[in-house]
C-alpha positions in Angstrom: 47.8 -106.0 65.0 50.0 -108.2 65.6 52.2 -109.1 68.8 55.7 -108.1 68.8 58.5 -107.4 71.9 58.1 -103.9 70.9 54.5 -104.0 71.3 54.2 -105.4 74.7 56.8 -103.5 76.2 55.0 -100.1 75.2 51.8 -101.8 77.0 53.9 -102.5 79.9 55.4 -99.4 80.1 52.1 -97.7 80.3 50.8 -100.4 82.5 53.6 -99.1 84.6 53.1 -95.4 84.4 49.8 -95.9 85.4 50.0 -98.9 88.2 53.5 -99.1 89.5 55.9 -102.3 89.9 53.1 -103.7 92.4 50.5 -102.8 89.5 52.4 -104.5 86.5 51.4 -107.9 85.1 51.2 -110.1 82.2 47.6 -110.4 82.6 47.5 -106.3 82.3 49.7 -105.9 79.6 47.6 -108.4 77.6 44.1 -106.7 78.6 45.8 -103.4 77.4 46.5 -105.3 74.1 43.7 -107.0 73.6 45.3 -110.4 73.3 45.1 -113.1 75.7 48.0 -113.6 78.2 49.3 -116.8 77.7 50.1 -115.2 74.1 52.7 -112.5 75.7 54.8 -115.5 76.6 56.1 -116.4 72.9 57.7 -112.9 72.9 58.4 -112.2 76.4 58.7 -115.1 79.1 58.2 -113.3 82.5 57.5 -110.2 84.7 60.9 -110.0 85.3 61.7 -110.6 81.8 59.4 -107.6 80.6 60.9 -105.3 82.9 64.5 -105.7 82.0 63.5 -105.0 78.4 61.6 -101.8 79.5 64.6 -100.3 82.0 66.4 -101.1 79.3 64.3 -99.3 76.6 64.7 -96.5 78.9 68.5 -96.7 79.5 69.6 -97.1 75.6 67.5 -94.2 74.7 69.1 -92.1 77.4 72.7 -93.7 76.4 71.9 -92.4 72.9 71.0 -89.2 74.0 73.6 -88.5 76.0 75.6 -89.4 72.8 74.2 -87.0 71.0 74.6 -84.4 73.5 78.6 -85.3 73.9 78.8 -85.2 70.3 77.6 -81.7 70.6 80.1 -80.3 72.8 83.2 -78.2 71.6 86.1 -80.3 71.6 87.9 -78.5 74.6 85.0 -79.4 76.8 86.2 -80.2 80.2 84.8 -83.2 82.1 82.7 -81.0 84.7 81.3 -80.0 81.2 80.7 -84.0 79.7 79.4 -85.2 83.1 76.5 -82.3 83.0 75.9 -83.4 79.4 75.3 -86.7 80.2 73.1 -85.7 83.7 70.8 -83.3 81.1 70.3 -85.3 78.8 69.8 -88.8 81.3 67.0 -85.9 83.1 65.2 -85.3 79.7 65.1 -89.0 78.9 63.5 -90.3 81.8 61.4 -87.7 82.2 59.7 -88.6 78.4 58.0 -91.3 80.2 55.5 -91.2 83.0 57.1 -93.5 85.8 60.6 -93.3 84.0 62.3 -92.3 87.5 60.9 -95.6 88.9 61.9 -97.7 86.4 65.2 -96.1 85.8 65.9 -96.7 89.8 65.5 -100.8 89.4 67.4 -100.7 85.8 70.3 -101.9 87.5 68.9 -104.6 89.7 67.5 -105.8 86.7 71.0 -105.8 85.0 69.7 -103.4 82.1 72.7 -103.6 79.4 71.8 -100.2 78.8 71.9 -98.8 81.9 75.1 -100.3 82.9 76.5 -98.4 79.6 75.4 -94.9 81.4 77.7 -96.6 84.6 80.1 -97.6 81.8 80.6 -94.3 80.2 80.4 -91.8 83.4 83.2 -93.8 85.3 85.1 -93.6 82.1 84.3 -89.5 82.2 85.6 -89.6 86.2 88.5 -91.9 85.2 89.6 -89.5 82.5 89.0 -86.4 85.2 91.5 -88.1 87.2 89.0 -88.9 90.6 90.4 -91.9 92.3 89.4 -95.5 91.9 88.3 -95.4 95.0 86.1 -92.4 95.0 84.9 -93.2 91.2 82.2 -95.5 91.9 80.3 -93.4 94.5 80.5 -90.8 93.1 79.2 -91.6 89.4 76.9 -93.3 91.9 75.9 -90.3 93.6 75.3 -88.5 90.1 73.0 -90.8 88.8 70.9 -90.9 92.3 71.0 -87.7 91.6 69.2 -87.4 88.5 66.8 -90.2 89.2 65.9 -88.5 93.1 65.3 -84.9 90.8 63.0 -86.7 88.6 61.1 -88.7 91.3 60.7 -85.6 92.5 59.1 -84.4 89.2 57.2 -86.9 88.2 55.0 -86.8 91.9 51.7 -86.6 92.5 50.8 -83.3 94.1 49.4 -82.8 97.4 45.8 -84.6 98.0 45.2 -81.6 100.3 45.8 -77.8 99.5 48.1 -75.5 101.3 46.2 -72.8 103.5 47.5 -69.4 103.6 47.4 -69.8 107.6 49.8 -73.2 106.8 52.2 -71.2 104.8 52.6 -68.5 107.2 53.2 -71.3 110.2 56.1 -72.7 107.8 57.7 -69.2 107.3 57.3 -68.5 110.9 58.6 -72.5 112.1 61.1 -72.9 109.6 62.8 -69.3 108.0 65.9 -70.6 107.2 64.6 -73.8 104.8 62.3 -70.9 103.6 65.1 -68.1 102.7 67.0 -71.2 100.7 63.8 -72.3 98.9 63.8 -68.6 98.0 67.1 -68.1 97.1 67.2 -70.9 94.9 63.5 -70.5 93.2 64.7 -70.6 89.6 63.2 -72.6 86.8 63.3 -76.6 87.5 66.3 -76.7 84.5 68.4 -74.0 86.2 67.9 -75.7 89.2 69.1 -78.8 88.1 72.1 -77.9 86.3 73.5 -76.1 89.3 72.8 -79.1 91.7 74.9 -81.3 89.4 77.6 -78.8 88.9 77.6 -78.8 92.4 78.0 -81.8 93.0 81.0 -81.7 90.1 82.4 -79.1 92.7 82.6 -81.8 95.1 83.9 -84.9 93.0 86.7 -82.2 91.9 87.9 -82.4 95.3 88.6 -85.8 95.4 90.9 -85.5 92.4 94.7 -85.5 94.0 97.3 -83.1 91.6 100.0 -85.0 89.6 102.6 -86.3 92.3 100.4 -85.7 95.3 100.1 -89.1 97.3 
């Protein structure tokens, strides 16, 4: 098949999912495609350019998913609903790709236009909500970092060693409050994620000053 930038991005995302950033190389991508490494450079000039294209594809998919989620909201939906819709869509989009959370986490560093668009829209949502300028960036960054971290945990490898019943019993004895908190929040991951986003929104709401208040 003819080499194209899209095929190279596909192969790059597969290699990244298997090997991570340090394992990604143009040579490995070329091997995945059954091509010579030199032939890739006509379409993608470097590993850093490939990473930018990969991150941008993921972020653009997330942006489009967020647009669809926002469009589906009722007209009277408040800012918290709009933040939640964007966060849920972003998590779903990242989860579609193995290693997607790690790739998305670095997307702002490679100046992905898609990632910057996600941030811009979230900042606009917080501006419309009345979050002060000095707190807006921190709030948006906290929300995006939370989504990324949540999916990083979801996509993490299982423990190498099985946890024994004795170890579980010791944990219950040594960390009773932690165990109780975990049991109290033993919802499905989807519900847990939504609740965590709502909790962050409650904290952000505390930063909104009523009209006329200094």
